[in-house]
N, C-alpha and C positions, 0 to 999 in steps of 0.2 A: 270453892263450895266446901263447906265443912262436912266431915264424915258424921252423919247422925248417930252412928253406933258407938262413937268414941274410941273405936279400936285403932291400932296403928295402920297407917296408910301404906298399902303395898304399892310400890311404884314400878316394880319390875316383875315380869312373869317368865320363868324358865320354861322353855318348850320341852314337853315330855316326849318319850320315845313313840308313844301311840299318836302323837300329833305331827310327826315328821312328814313333810311333804304337803301339809295343809295350807291352803290359801290363808293369808293373814286376815282378810275380811271375814272369812268363815270362822276362823279361830276367835276373833273379837266378838262375833255374834254369839258364839257358844259361852264365852266368858261373861257376857252381859246380855242375856237373852231379851231383857225388857227394853234395851235401847234400840230405837229405830235404825234401819240399815242406812238411811240418809245421814244420821248423826255419826255412824261409824265412818262413813266416807268423808264426812267433813273433818273428823279428828285426823284421819290419815292424810288428807289434802293439806291441812294446816300444820302438819308436823307435830301434833300433840301425842301421836303414837310413833314410836321409833323402833327400829330393829337393830340391835347391836350398836346403837348410837347414831344411826343414820335414818333418813326419811325412807319410806317404803310405799310402793304403789299397792293399791287393793288386790291386784292379781298375783303379786309376788308370793312365793311359798316360803314357809319357815322350816327349820330343821332342828333335830334334837340338839339341845344345849344352847340354842339361840336365846338371847335375852330380849324380851319385848318390854319396852318402857311404856307404862300406861299413865294416863292423867290421874291425879290423886283421888278424883271422884269416881273413877271407872269401877263399876261393880261393887260400890260400898254404900249401902247395900243395893242389890238390884231392885228397881221399882216393881211392886207387885203387878203381875199381868192382869188384864181384865179377866173376870170370871167367865169362862166359856163353858157352855153346855155342849160337849162333844160326844155325849153318850149315844146319840144316834148313829155315830160312826162305828161303834162296837160291833154291831151285827154285820158290818161290811169288811171285817177282817177275815181273810180267807185262810191264813195260817200264820203262826207266830211262834218265836222263841226268844231267848235272851240276846240273840244276835241281829234279828231282823223280823220284819212282818210283810206280808203281801196284803195290800188293801185293794178292794174292789172300788176304784175311784168313780164317782158319779161324773157324768158330763157337766161342764160348766164350772167345775171347781179346779182352780189353778193349783199347781203343786206349791208354788211360793206365793204369798200375798204380797201386796205392794200398791203403789199409787194407782187408784182407780179400780183396783181389784178386790180390796178388802182382805179378808182372811183366806188363807190357803190350807192345803193338806198339812204342811209342816206345823202351822200354828195349832190346828185342831188335834193332830196326833200328840203334840207336846202337851196339850191340855188333858188328853186322854191317858197319856203315859208320862206324867211329870217326873217319875223316878228314873227314867231312861237317861243314860249319860249323853246320848246324842239321838236326834231323829233327822235323817237326811236321805234324799232319794239316791238310789244306785243307778238310775237311768232317767231318760226324759219321757214324759208323756203329756201331749198337748192338752191344753185346758178343755177343749171341746171333745176330746177323745175319752171314752169310758173304759173301765176294765182294770186289769192287773198292773198295779204299781208296787215295786219292791223298795222298801225303806230299810236302811241300816240303822241299828240301835247302838252301836259303839264304833269308835274310829277304826279299830283294826278290822272288824267285820265288814265295814263300809268299803274299805280299801280293797278287800279281797273280792267282795261282790262286784265292785266297778271293774276290777281286773278281769273277772269272768266275762263281763260285757265286752270289754276291749279286745279280748283274745278269742271271741267267738265261741265260748262255751255255754252260751245261753240259747235255748230254743224258745223263740217268741212267736206266737201266731196271732193273727188278727183277723177279724171279719169286717168286710167292707162291701157295701152295695154301690156298684160302679154304673155309670151311664152306658147305655147301649149294650150291644151283644159282644162280650169278650171272646176273642178267638180261642177255640178249644186247644190249639197247639201252642199257644203262648203261655208257657209254663215257667219261663225264667226271664226276669228283667234284669239286665246286666249293663246298664248305662251309667257312666260316672256322673256325679252330682257335685256342684260347687260346695264349698265348705259351709256356706250359708246361703239360703235362697235369696235371689235378688242381687247377688254380687255380680258387678259388671266390669270392674277395673282389674283385669288379669286375675279372675277368680282362681282359687286353688281347688283343683278338681280332685275328687276322692272316689275310689272304687265303691260301688254300691250294688248289692245283689238281693233281689226279691224273688222268692219262689211262690208260684201262684197255682191254685187249684180251684176249678169252678165247682161250686156247691149247689147253685140253683139258677134258673133263668126265668126272667119275667119278660113281658112284652117289650119294655124299653130299658131293662136294667139287668145286671148280673150280680149274683151274690158270690163273693170270692173269699177263699181262705188264703191268707198271705203269711208266709214265714220269712222272717228277716234273717239274712246271713250276715248282714252288716247293719249298723245303727246310725244312719245319717239323719240329719234334721229334716223332718217332713218327708222321709224316704218314700213311704207308701203313697202319700198324696202327690208327690212330684212324679214318681214313676208311673202311676196310673194315668195322670194327666198327660204326660208325654205320649202315651199310646192313644190319646183321644178319648179315654174312658175315665174321666175324673171321678173321685169319690163323691156321691151325692150329698149335698149340703155344704160342700167345700166353698166357702166364700172367697178364698184366695186363689185357688187353682182351677176352680170350676167356673160355670157360667150362671149368672143370676137367673137368666131365662130358663135354663134347664132345671135349676133348683126349684123355681116357681112351678114348673110343670108337674112336680111331684108333691106339691102342697096338699092336693086332694087326698093323697094316700096317708097323710100325716107326717111328712118330712118337716121337721122343725129345727134340726141340728145336723151336724156332721155325722154321717153313717159310718163311723169307724169305731171299732171295739177291740181292745186288747184281751183276747179271749183266754190265753194261757201262757204261762212261761214255766221253764224247767231249767235248773242249773245246779252245779255242785254246791253243797253246803259249805260255807266259809271255813268250817272246822274240818272238812274233809270227810265228814261222816254222812254218807248218803246224799240225798238231793233235796233241794227245795222245789216243790211242784204245786202249782195252783191253777185253777180254772175258774173262769167267771162266765156265767150264763149270759146270753144276750139280754140286755135290759128290756123291760116291758114296752117302752116307747118304740124301740126298733123292732121288737118282735111284732107289735101291733101293726107297724107299717108293712111288714112282709105279708101279714094276713090280709091287709087291705089290697095289696097288690095281687095276691092270689085269687 
């Protein structure tokens, strides 16, 4: 393919210091944001992208000074992305500076877009902040979970934010409406969870701790505040289900029959909301703190139950 710009073709990319430790697939996505992820994987699979002269798997990480060989057409010039109207997202930004932002993510919006999902948070925030060197999540938030989502806006800040999550320096609280009457004295869930839900062949078990406080009781449900001490996949959903009190609306760990029983009150989705987070600022100056109020659909359901 010819370079439409007529400029010299750059076939090697030197990995910069602020890109040290980044996955090769994520680096390639940053270098050519308009190229589909499936195409990135195809280029890696067929050896059209190489690291220091050798083939590389998508999950491998690069280091400062590495040389990434790119196809002649890669990033010359990037295809213009479709014009997105992400202005509606502006009012959902809870706090922001040059290093990151906290978004009040609506339920039903995935963090990453993909096959069968369409646009995700990352696509929309890229459209909203096209000048940012990077837009990437510092932690996970399920598609059906609403609330506080922290995004890094440059590589160095993202690494420091992720390190805060890994080392337990982040205070994350969630609100969840769970089936049945939660025991008043059950304030700590401390059972290990497999690395990924559903693993069965010698799963790798990891410590998981969730602190629980009862906020309100209804005839057949309990409103809980949950604080995560660790951050395992689906930790709250799995821990509460283990106790026989799954989060209402949970189609994976809950019961369809139980979920249908709350349809009269307006239950239409997972009743799980990331209510707040607090962590050190990546530059060591103060803290990042954000709070998201319970969304109207969940608040309405509580009023109906009362």
